[in-house]
C-alpha positions as CSV (number, residue, x, y, z in Angstrom):
1,M,97.9,102.4,83.7
2,A,99.2,105.0,86.2
3,A,102.8,106.3,85.8
4,A,105.2,105.6,88.7
5,P,106.1,108.7,90.7
6,T,109.5,110.1,90.1
7,R,112.2,110.1,92.8
8,A,111.8,113.9,93.3
9,E,108.0,113.4,93.9
10,A,108.7,110.7,96.4
11,L,111.2,112.7,98.2
12,S,108.9,115.7,98.2
13,L,106.2,113.6,99.8
14,F,108.6,112.3,102.4
15,R,109.7,115.8,103.3
16,S,106.1,116.9,103.5
17,F,105.5,114.1,106.1
18,L,108.4,115.3,108.1
19,R,107.2,118.9,108.0
20,T,103.8,117.8,109.1
21,A,105.2,115.8,111.9
22,R,107.0,118.9,113.3
23,Q,103.5,120.5,113.7
24,F,102.5,118.1,116.4
25,S,103.2,119.5,119.9
26,D,103.3,116.1,121.6
27,Y,106.7,114.4,121.4
28,N,105.3,110.9,121.1
29,I,102.9,111.7,118.3
30,R,105.7,113.7,116.5
31,E,108.2,110.8,116.7
32,Y,105.6,108.2,115.8
33,T,104.7,110.1,112.6
34,C,108.3,110.4,111.6
35,R,109.0,106.8,112.3
36,R,105.8,105.6,110.5
37,A,106.7,107.7,107.4
38,A,110.3,106.4,107.3
39,D,109.1,102.8,107.7
40,A,106.5,103.1,104.9
41,F,109.0,104.7,102.5
42,R,111.6,102.0,103.3
43,K,109.0,99.3,102.7
44,N,107.9,100.7,99.4
45,R,111.4,101.6,98.1
46,A,111.9,98.3,96.2
47,L,108.5,98.4,94.4
48,G,109.4,97.6,90.8
49,D,105.9,97.6,89.3
50,A,104.8,101.0,88.1
51,A,101.2,100.4,89.1
52,A,102.1,99.3,92.6
53,A,104.4,102.3,93.0
54,A,101.6,104.6,91.8
55,M,99.1,103.1,94.3
56,A,101.6,103.4,97.1
57,F,102.3,107.0,96.2
58,A,98.5,107.8,96.1
59,D,98.1,106.1,99.5
60,G,100.9,108.2,100.9
61,K,99.3,111.4,99.7
62,K,96.0,110.3,101.4
63,Q,97.9,109.5,104.6
64,L,99.6,113.0,104.4
65,E,96.2,114.7,104.3
66,V,95.1,112.6,107.3
67,A,98.3,113.6,109.2
68,K,97.7,117.3,108.4
69,R,94.2,117.2,109.7
70,Q,95.3,115.4,112.8
71,A,98.0,118.1,113.4
72,V,95.3,120.7,113.3
73,V,93.1,118.8,115.8
74,Y,96.0,118.1,118.1
75,S,97.0,121.8,118.1
76,L,93.6,122.6,119.4
77,Y,94.1,120.4,122.5
78,T,97.8,120.9,123.3
79,P,98.8,119.6,126.8
80,K,99.9,122.1,129.4
81,A,102.9,120.1,130.5
82,K,105.8,119.2,128.2
83,S,107.0,115.7,127.7
84,I,110.0,114.6,129.8
85,M,111.9,114.3,126.5
86,E,111.5,118.0,125.8
87,M,112.4,119.3,129.2
88,K,115.8,120.9,129.7
89,L,117.8,119.8,132.6
90,Q,119.3,122.6,134.7
């Protein structure tokens, strides 16, 4: 039986998601990644079963690796124009 992740490990994984999200140049993708991570962590917060928590943590690590790969791919094809959300008004 797998041991449940500690609170520190879970917070570390969450912070890693947020750091990875900052690597996306596109505003929409960046915000989607942050929102998706927060929603998943909120949903799994109340997992009482150690095995279920360990499975959710392992799935989160896999999703983090996917997000990191996607950040690299998106960085290769950055758009020339900024999003309206990132433009500064004069």
